[in-house]
C-alpha positions as CSV (number, residue, x, y, z in Angstrom):
1,X,-8.9,20.9,-1.0
2,X,-5.9,21.7,-3.2
3,X,-5.9,21.2,-7.0
4,X,-3.7,18.1,-6.3
5,X,-6.2,16.6,-3.9
6,X,-9.2,17.3,-6.2
7,X,-7.5,15.3,-9.0
8,X,-6.7,12.4,-6.7
9,X,-10.1,11.8,-5.2
10,X,-12.0,9.0,-7.1
11,X,-15.7,9.2,-7.7
12,X,-17.9,7.6,-5.0
13,X,-18.2,3.9,-5.4
14,X,-15.0,3.6,-7.5
15,X,-13.2,0.3,-6.8
16,X,-9.9,1.5,-8.4
17,X,-7.3,3.2,-6.2
18,X,-6.1,6.2,-8.1
19,X,-2.4,6.5,-9.0
20,X,-0.7,9.7,-8.0
21,X,0.9,10.9,-11.3
22,X,1.6,14.5,-10.2
23,X,4.6,15.5,-8.2
24,X,3.4,17.4,-5.1
25,X,5.8,20.0,-3.8
26,X,7.0,19.3,-0.3
27,X,5.6,22.7,0.9
28,X,2.1,21.5,-0.1
29,X,2.2,18.4,2.0
30,X,0.7,18.9,5.5
31,X,2.8,18.3,8.5
32,X,0.4,15.7,9.7
33,X,0.5,13.8,6.5
34,X,4.3,14.0,6.3
35,X,4.4,12.6,9.9
36,X,2.0,9.8,9.1
37,X,4.0,8.9,6.0
38,X,7.2,8.9,8.1
39,X,5.6,6.7,10.7
40,X,4.4,4.3,8.1
41,X,7.9,4.1,6.6
42,X,9.4,3.4,10.0
43,X,6.8,0.7,10.6
44,X,7.6,-0.9,7.2
45,X,11.3,-0.8,8.0
46,X,10.7,-2.5,11.4
47,X,8.4,-5.1,9.8
48,X,11.0,-5.9,7.2
49,X,13.7,-6.2,9.9
50,X,11.5,-8.6,11.8
51,X,10.9,-10.6,8.7
52,X,14.6,-11.0,8.2
53,X,15.1,-11.9,11.8
54,X,12.4,-14.6,11.7
55,X,13.7,-16.0,8.4
56,X,17.2,-16.3,9.9
57,X,15.9,-18.0,13.1
58,X,13.9,-20.5,11.0
59,X,16.7,-21.3,8.7
60,X,18.1,-24.3,10.7
61,X,14.6,-25.9,11.0
62,X,13.9,-25.3,7.3
63,X,17.2,-26.9,6.4
64,X,16.4,-29.9,8.6
65,X,12.9,-30.3,7.1
66,X,14.3,-30.0,3.5
67,X,16.9,-32.6,4.2
68,X,14.3,-35.0,5.6
69,X,12.0,-34.4,2.6
70,X,14.8,-35.1,0.2
71,X,15.8,-38.3,2.0
72,X,12.3,-39.6,2.1
73,X,11.7,-38.8,-1.5
74,X,14.9,-40.6,-2.5
75,X,14.0,-43.6,-0.3
76,X,10.5,-43.8,-1.9
77,X,12.0,-43.5,-5.4
78,X,14.4,-46.4,-4.6
79,X,11.5,-48.6,-3.2
80,X,9.4,-47.8,-6.2
81,X,12.2,-48.7,-8.6
82,X,12.9,-51.9,-6.8
83,X,9.2,-52.9,-6.8
84,X,9.0,-52.2,-10.6
85,X,12.1,-54.2,-11.4
86,X,10.9,-57.4,-9.8
87,X,9.4,-59.8,-12.5
């Protein structure tokens, strides 16, 4: 274990995730760890792209639902106003 790893390992049973506050030189990061981090970054990018794609495909339905909600709310407000104005 390197000096950086020793400082980053929390005591057993700790519920707090340690914050890496030391810059680790690239030559001290194992190839396997660097590959895993690169893979995770690629997965994150793919997930975010999928999120954007889903958001765009749902946009027309969300707009329709929002329009219906506004129309119903205004109709209900009008009916409520009319009921309250009758003596």
